[in-house]
N, C-alpha and C positions, 0 to 999 in steps of 0.2 A: 388405522384399521381397528375395528372393534369386533373381535372374534366372539362367537357364541360361547366358546370355551373359556373366555377370559373371566367372566364373572359368575358363571353357573356351571354346575356339574353336568356332564352329558347324560342324555336320556335315550330311551328307545334303542334303535339299531346301533348307533354309535357307542352307547354304553356296553352293549353286548360284544361288539368288536373289541373294545378296549379291555374287556374282562377275559377274553379268550386265552391269553397267556396263563391264567390261573389253571386252566385245564392241563396245560403242558407240565406245570409244576406238580399238580396232583398226580399225574402219570409218571412222575420222577424223570421228566424230560426237560426240566428247566435249564439244564446245561446247554440245550440247543439255542437258547437266547444269548448265550455268551456271558461274559463276566460283567456286563453293564446293567444287568437286571437282577433283582432278588424278589422273593415272595415274602411279604410281611403278614404274619398271622397275629391278630390282636383281638382284644375283647371289646365288644360293642358297649359303648357307654350307657346306653339306655336298656338294651335287651340283655346284656351279659353273655350273649352268644359269641362264639368265635367267628371272626370275620377275616377275609383275606384280600390282599391287594398286591399286584405285581408292579414294582416301581423301578425307575431307572436309578442306577447308582451314579451319583455325582463324583464320588471318590471312594476308594477303598485303601485304607492304610494297611499295607500288608504286614508291617512290623507289629502293630497293635491289634490287627484284625477288626478295626473299627470301620463301619460303613457310614456313608453320608448320603442322605436322600432328601429331595426337595418336596415341599408340600404345595401342590398346585392349587389353583382356584383361590389364590390369595389367602391360604390357610383355612379355607372352608371345606376342604376334603374331609370326608367322614373318618378315614383312617387317622388323619392328623388330630381331629377332635378326640378320637378314641384313645390315642396314645397319650394325650394330655391327661385324660381321666385315669388311665392305667398304663404306665410306661413299660411294664414288663411285656415283652413280645417274643415271638419265635421267628427266626429268620431261616429261609431256605435259599442258599446261594450256591448255584451249581448243584453238586451232589451232597453238599453239607447242610445239616440242620442244627441250629443251636439257639439258645435263649439269649436275649440281650435286653438292655435297658435303653429306652429311647429318651434322648435329651434334646430339647429345642436349643439351638445354638444362639449365642449373642450375635448382634449385628456385625461387629468387626470381624469375628472369626468366620461367620457365614460368608461375608463379602470376599474375604481372602480365599476361602475354599471355592466359591463360585469362579473367582478369577483363575485359579489353577485349572478348574474344569474347562472354562472358556478358552484358555490358552492351549489346552490339550485337544479340545474338540470344538473349534470355532464354528463350524457349520451346525453342529448339533446344538450349541448354545444359542445361535441365532434363531434356529427353528423352535427350540424350547421357549425362548422368550416371545417369539411371535405367537405361539399357541397359547401360552399361559398369560401373557401380558397384553396381547393385541398389538404389539409393535416389535420390530426387530431391534434387539440390542446388539451392540458391538462387543467383541471380546476385549474390553479394556477395563481398568479399575473403576472408573467413574460409572460406567453402565452396570458393572457387577455390583457396586454398592446400591444403585437404584433398584436392581433386580432383587437383592437381598432384603431391601426394605419392604417389598411386597410378597416375596416368596420365602416363607420360613424354611430353614435348613435344619434337618434333624440328624443327630449323631446316634448311631446304634452301637452301643458298647457291649461286647460279649460279657455274659455273666460267667465268671470263672467257677468251676466246680469246687465245692467245699473241700478243704484239706482234712 
């Protein structure tokens, strides 16, 4: 299956629908989406303006407060390109807002993180792979490695306040 979403970003009505969750976060109602989403505020690499995207959380390490998010469209998503140019971002997760540093993960760590996600949410992983890759991947280590080879994973590390 070759989905239109696989290789190009959405346009028109689909883009509008996919951006609607931003309105919830702007109204401080992001918590309605649950803990599996966050709003990322980042700086446009060309314009220098603030940009926002609501993204699914692949994993949240509650001990370190690090969030993991996947970059769709094979790393061509604007937010992904923007955080590579300027990795300091703002995160709104639930009712909390904080600054973080975005770090693109190495393949082995990304694959292991995707496997944890796929094991926890097998149906969501299958659907995510179908949408982003154009084929349905299974929640196993081999498919998670293949997925990580095409879908970059980003670690959002909170910036600790200065002492």
